[in-house]
C-alpha positions as CSV (number, residue, x, y, z in Angstrom):
1,M,7.0,97.9,-26.5
2,A,7.3,94.2,-27.2
3,K,6.2,91.7,-24.5
4,S,8.9,89.5,-22.9
5,I,7.7,86.0,-22.5
6,V,9.5,83.1,-20.6
7,L,8.7,79.6,-21.8
8,Y,9.4,76.9,-19.2
9,G,8.6,73.4,-20.5
10,G,8.8,70.0,-19.0
11,Q,7.0,66.9,-18.2
12,F,6.3,68.2,-14.6
13,N,5.4,64.6,-13.6
14,P,5.1,65.9,-10.9
15,I,6.1,69.5,-10.6
16,H,8.4,69.8,-7.5
17,I,10.4,72.2,-5.4
18,A,13.4,72.3,-7.8
19,H,11.0,73.3,-10.6
20,M,9.6,76.1,-8.4
21,V,13.2,77.3,-7.6
22,V,14.0,77.4,-11.3
23,A,10.8,79.3,-12.1
24,S,11.4,81.8,-9.2
25,E,15.0,82.5,-10.1
26,V,14.3,82.9,-13.8
27,N,11.3,85.1,-13.2
28,A,13.4,87.4,-10.9
29,F,16.2,87.5,-13.4
30,I,14.2,88.1,-16.6
31,K,11.2,90.0,-15.1
32,P,9.0,88.9,-18.0
33,D,5.6,90.2,-18.8
34,V,4.4,86.6,-19.1
35,F,5.8,83.4,-17.6
36,Y,4.4,80.2,-19.3
37,F,4.7,76.7,-17.8
38,I,4.4,74.3,-20.7
39,P,3.7,70.7,-19.8
40,S,4.9,68.4,-22.6
41,F,2.8,65.7,-24.1
42,I,5.7,63.5,-25.1
43,S,9.3,64.9,-24.9
44,P,11.3,63.6,-27.8
45,L,14.6,63.2,-25.9
46,K,13.3,61.6,-22.7
47,E,12.3,58.2,-21.7
48,H,8.7,57.9,-20.8
49,T,8.0,55.7,-17.8
50,D,5.1,56.3,-15.4
51,Y,3.4,58.6,-17.8
52,L,0.6,60.6,-16.2
53,E,-2.3,62.2,-18.0
54,G,-2.0,65.8,-18.8
55,R,-5.0,66.9,-16.7
56,Y,-3.3,65.8,-13.5
57,R,-0.1,67.5,-14.3
58,V,-1.9,70.7,-15.3
59,D,-3.8,70.7,-12.0
60,M,-0.5,70.3,-10.1
61,I,1.1,73.1,-12.1
62,Q,-1.8,75.4,-11.5
63,S,-1.5,74.8,-7.7
64,V,2.2,75.7,-7.9
65,I,1.3,78.9,-9.9
66,D,-1.1,79.8,-7.2
67,D,1.6,79.3,-4.6
68,L,4.3,81.2,-6.5
69,G,2.0,84.1,-7.4
70,F,3.0,84.2,-11.0
71,G,2.7,82.2,-14.2
72,R,0.3,80.8,-16.7
73,I,-0.1,77.4,-18.3
74,C,0.3,77.0,-22.0
75,L,-1.6,73.9,-23.0
76,N,-0.4,73.8,-26.6
77,E,1.8,70.7,-26.3
78,I,-0.9,68.8,-24.3
79,E,-3.6,69.7,-26.8
80,R,-1.4,69.1,-29.9
81,R,-0.6,65.6,-28.6
82,G,2.3,63.6,-30.2
83,Q,5.9,64.6,-29.9
84,S,6.4,68.0,-28.2
85,Y,8.9,69.8,-30.3
86,T,9.9,73.1,-28.8
87,Y,10.1,74.6,-32.3
88,D,6.4,74.0,-32.9
89,T,5.5,75.5,-29.5
90,V,7.6,78.6,-30.2
91,M,5.9,79.0,-33.6
92,Y,2.5,78.8,-31.8
93,I,3.5,81.4,-29.2
94,L,4.9,83.7,-31.9
95,D,1.7,83.4,-33.9
96,K,-0.2,84.7,-30.8
97,H,2.5,87.3,-29.9
98,P,4.4,88.1,-33.1
99,D,6.4,90.9,-31.5
100,A,7.3,89.2,-28.3
101,K,10.8,88.6,-27.0
102,L,10.9,84.9,-26.1
103,Y,13.2,83.3,-23.5
104,L,13.3,79.5,-23.3
105,V,14.4,77.9,-20.0
106,I,16.5,74.8,-20.2
107,G,18.9,73.0,-17.9
108,T,22.5,72.1,-18.7
109,D,21.4,68.6,-19.5
110,Q,19.3,69.9,-22.4
111,Y,21.9,72.5,-23.4
112,N,24.4,69.6,-24.0
113,Q,21.8,68.0,-26.3
114,L,20.8,71.0,-28.4
115,H,22.5,69.5,-31.4
116,K,19.7,66.8,-31.3
117,W,16.8,69.3,-31.2
118,F,14.4,69.6,-34.1
119,K,15.1,72.7,-36.2
120,I,17.6,74.0,-33.7
121,N,19.2,76.6,-35.9
122,E,15.9,78.1,-36.8
123,L,14.8,77.9,-33.2
124,K,17.9,79.9,-32.1
125,S,16.8,82.7,-34.4
126,Y,13.5,83.1,-32.6
127,I,14.4,82.8,-28.9
128,T,17.0,83.5,-26.3
129,F,18.0,80.4,-24.4
130,V,18.2,80.7,-20.6
131,I,20.5,78.0,-19.4
132,V,19.9,77.1,-15.7
133,N,23.0,75.7,-14.2
134,R,22.9,73.6,-11.0
135,D,26.4,72.0,-11.3
136,K,29.1,74.6,-11.9
137,T,29.7,78.2,-10.8
138,T,29.4,79.3,-14.4
139,Q,28.2,77.4,-17.4
140,E,29.9,78.3,-20.6
141,V,27.2,79.0,-23.2
142,E,27.0,80.4,-26.7
143,S,27.3,84.2,-26.7
144,E,23.6,84.9,-27.6
145,M,22.4,82.7,-24.6
146,L,22.0,83.6,-21.0
147,S,23.2,81.5,-18.1
148,I,22.0,81.7,-14.5
149,T,23.2,79.6,-11.6
150,I,20.7,78.4,-9.0
151,P,21.2,76.5,-5.8
152,R,21.6,72.8,-6.4
153,I,18.6,70.9,-5.3
154,D,18.8,67.1,-5.9
155,I,15.1,66.4,-6.5
156,S,13.7,64.5,-9.4
157,S,10.2,63.6,-10.4
158,T,11.3,60.0,-10.7
159,L,12.4,60.1,-7.0
160,I,9.0,61.5,-6.0
161,R,7.1,58.9,-8.0
162,K,9.2,56.1,-6.4
163,R,8.7,57.5,-2.9
164,V,4.9,57.7,-3.3
165,K,4.8,54.2,-4.7
166,N,6.8,53.0,-1.6
167,K,4.5,55.1,0.7
168,E,7.4,57.3,1.8
169,N,7.3,60.9,2.7
170,I,7.5,63.6,0.0
171,Q,6.7,66.6,2.2
172,A,10.0,68.4,1.5
173,L,10.1,67.5,-2.2
174,V,6.8,69.1,-3.4
175,S,4.6,72.0,-2.3
176,P,2.0,71.2,0.2
177,S,-0.8,71.6,-2.4
178,V,0.9,69.2,-4.8
179,E,1.4,66.7,-2.1
180,Q,-2.2,66.9,-1.1
181,Y,-3.3,66.6,-4.7
182,I,-1.1,63.5,-5.3
183,R,-2.6,61.9,-2.1
184,E,-6.2,62.8,-2.9
185,E,-6.0,61.5,-6.5
186,G,-4.0,58.4,-5.6
187,L,-1.3,59.3,-8.1
188,Y,1.9,57.2,-8.6
189,E,0.7,54.6,-6.1
190,S,1.0,51.6,-8.4
């Protein structure tokens, strides 16, 4: 039987409670054999301010994996460097797991930009998109895609970086292990 693999990519700069909720909800919904967190090197459709080295983001993701009790980190995008195109990552995963059923987690913001994605039509033939919706009761998606609704949690990595810089509390925004790591490493302070 083919493995089912969830791919959950992002900058994770830093990984926070909303990311954890998405991962938990998708993991419970899909029940995959493998759940990969994929930190990007450079996301093509995002602005890059306050860029943080991959090793710090990987350490924080690993602490969240330890807290959640599931997941693995795929370092392909970090190690490949340059633009992190999902198509390239999917080809890498399929090379390692040629018979796998792949699920790619994205938010409604990315769903609305799919027409801008690199090799999107080819990509659609290899994966099932899982659209995570935080805004509406039901997100209208293409028939071959899945849509799940999660509780709306208004947390962003930008907010966390700003609060750390301003020496404000982030306790309810990230896991205790991520908060401790940020403080110990002096991340986002300047």
